[in-house]
N, C-alpha and C positions, 0 to 999 in steps of 0.2 A: 562435614564441617565446611568444606570449600563451597558446596552448594548453598549452605545457609548464609555464608558471607556474601555470595553473589546476590542472593535474594534480598538481603538487607540493603545492599548498595542500590539495587534496583528499586526498592521501595522508599528510599530515604527522602527523595525530593518531593515536595508538595504532598506529603503522605496523608494530610488531613483533608485534601480536596477531592478525594475520590473514594469509592467503595471497591474493594477487590473481590473477584469471584473466580471460581474454577468450575467449568462445566464440561460435559462430555460431548464431543463431536459425534457425528452420525456413525463413524467407525470406531467409537469408544475411546478415541484419543482425548486426553485432557487438554483443555484450552484455558489459558489465563486471560482474564479481561478486567477492565475497570469501567466504572460509570461515574462520570463527573456530573453533579447536578446541584443547583441551588434550591431554595424553598419554592421558587416559582419558575416554571419553564413551560413553553408551549410548542416546542419542536424537538426533534431528535436528530443528532448527527452521528453517523457511524463511520469511523476512520479505519481504513485498511492500509497497513504499512507495506514497505517494499522488501525486496530480497535482502537477506542478511541482517536486517535491522530488527527492531522490536518496538512495542508501543511506548516504551520509555522516551523515545525521541519526540513524542507528541504531547508532552505535558503542557508546554506553553500554548500550543495549538488548542488543546482541549480546554484549558483554563480561559483562554480568550473567548471561546464560544459559550462556555458554561456561564460566564459573566454577562452574557448578552441574550439570555433567554433560551438556551439550548440545554437539553440533557445530552451529554456526549459519551459515546461508547467507543473505547479503544480496545484492541485485543492483540494477542500474539498469535500469529498464524501457526499452523502445523510446523513443527521442527524449528521454530524460532522463539527467541526470548525464553520465557518460563513455561511455554507450552511443550507438550510431549512430542517425541519424534526424533529421528536421527538428524543431527545437524548437517545441512548440506545435501539432504536427499528427501525429495517428496515424489512418490511413485506416479502420481497422477495429478494434473491440474484440477481435476474434478473435486479433489479433496478440499481445495481452497474454496470452491464454490459451495460445497457442503458446509464448510466452516462459516461462511458468510450467512448462509441459511440459518444455521444454529444460533449465530450471534443476533441476527434480526429477531428471531423468535424469542430469545431470552430478553432482549432489550424491550420488546413490546410488552412482555409480561411484567417487567420491572417498572416501566414508566408509562404504560398505557398505550392506547391506539392513536398516538399523535402522528402528524406528518413526519416522514423520515427522509432525510437527505443523506447521500453517500459521498465519501471522499476516499480517493485511492491514489497513492503515490507510487510511481515507478512500476514494479511488478504488481503492487496493489492497485494501480490504475488499470492494468490489464485484467486483474481479477474482477474489478467492478464492471468494466466494459463487457467482459465475457459473461458475467452474471446477468447483466441487463439483456444481453443478446440471447443467451441460451436458456435462462430460467424464467424470463418475463414475469418478474415479481409484482405483486399487488402493493398498492399504497406506498409507492416510492415517488418522491418528488424530484427536484433537481439534484444533480450530482456534479462534483468538482473532480476533474481528473488531472493529476499533476505528473508531468514528465513520464507518460506511460511507456512500459516496455512492450511496444508493438514491434519495433525493430531496434536493434542496437544502433548507436551513432556511426558505427563502422560495420562493414560487412565482414564477418569472419572469413578467413581463407577457406577455400573449398576443401582443402586437405583436412582442416580442423573440423569442419562440418561432417565430412566423411567419417573421420575417426570418432566423432561424437555419436554418429548413427551406429557405427560398429559397437561402440561401448554401450550404447543403449540396449543392444540385443545380447551382448556377451556378459557385461558386468555393469548393469544399470545403476547399482547403488554404490559403486566405488567412488568415494569422495576425493576430489582433487582440489588443489589451490586454484582460486579464481584469478582473473586478470584485472580486477578493478583497481584503478589508481585513486586513492582517497582524495588527492588534490583535485580530481575532476568533479567532486561532489559539491564543493562550495568555495566561495571566496573568503569565508569566515574561518580563520585558523583554529578557533576554539572548537568549531563543529568538526573539522577534520581531525583534530587531536582526539576528540571524544570517539570518533569512529575507529581510530587506530587502537585506542586503549580500552574501550568498553568490553568487559569480559563476556557480555551476551551478544555482541556483534560478531559476525563472521563473514569471511569471503572464501568460501569453499563450496564446491558444487559437483554433483555427480552427473555422468552423461545422461541418465534418465531424467534428472531434474532439469538440466539445461534444455534438453530436447522438448520436454512438455511445455516449458515456458515459451520457447521459440514458436512451437506449433500453435499455441493458443493466441499468442500475439499476432501472428500472421492471419489466423482465422478471424480475429476481431477486425483487423484492417480490411480483409476481403469482404466482410459482411457488414461494414459500417452503415451502408444504406438501409439496412433493416432495423436500425436502432429506433425505438419508439419513445425514448425518454429524453428530456432536455439535459444537456451537459455544458459545462464550461471546461474547455481544454486549455490548460496552463502549461507553458514550457519556457525554459530559459534559452536564449539565443546561443549561448556558449556551452551548451550541454554536450559533453563528449562521451556520455554514457548511453543515453537513449536518443532516438532520432526525432528531432523537432519537425523535420519534413514529413515523417510518418504521421505525426499528430496533426499536422496541417492537412494531409491527405485524408485522414479519417474525418475531420470536420467538413472538408469539401464534399465528401460523400453523404454526410448527414444533412446538409442543407441548413435550414433555419433552426433545426433542433440543437445545433452546436455553435457556441460562441468561442472563438479562438483568441487567446491572449499570449503574445510572445513578449517575454520580459528581456529587454535588451541588456546584454552584459552579464546576465545571471547564468549560473551553472545548473547542475542537475537538481539540487534541492533548493528551489527558489525561496522557500520560507525559512531558510537557515541563516539568513543574513541579519545584521543588526537592525535593519528596517523591516523586520518580519511583520510588524503590526500593519504596515502598508499593504502587504500581501494579504493578510487576514481580512483587512477592511474590504479589499477588492472581492475576495471570495464571499464574504458575508453580503455585500451589496448585490452580488449576483443571486445568491440564494433567496434573498427576501424580495427581489424585484418581481 
């Protein structure tokens, strides 16, 4: 009964603006996804959310782009939202890359062989970057990367990193409370309140999960010069969650393939403010340029 109530709450907003699907990932895990589309569209945008959240945070984002000629696909990652998997634990980052593979295949079957743009926020930004670097996918155009988890905004104490490494080997799936401060996400109190109270949002993480996120973020940063796809890197100047200087470093290594945009005064989720349409306009202008 509780699960049914959560699903109803999750589905209640803008329920007529998208189609809901459940598909199987490559390891047979069930993934929940939505496709937003109007009668006419000529592009596809696939959105990958961040750690602890779910695709329900991207309803306004998806509606904005679906009203402007895009078919938009959002989805819940492994162990997030209504997708299957233990909350707070993902044994390998490769599962996320497999998820994105499966989502792209499904989206192409649903809406045809149109140009695809990618968007990834926070951990989702790291997923998209690692996907581009490691999988070298075909038929991918420009991507927008928002506040990616390449590095945290602060360097964890060496003792904590040491304990995480021990935990990764001894009890990799043991889930513990995270240290995310919701006030660091946004200047918008309504967004912060939602993050605190949303039943499908969580801030808990296993040693194995933290270690694989950290490892893949650092890998992407170290291999940024190998990127072969154009990206817009978007970050808030007051982000206390992920490192804006790491995003800048990534772009510097990419050269002309990366455009860097620092949003002065914004926190981690730059598109959560009351002026979000300004952010969306900027993203869209980049994608169509």
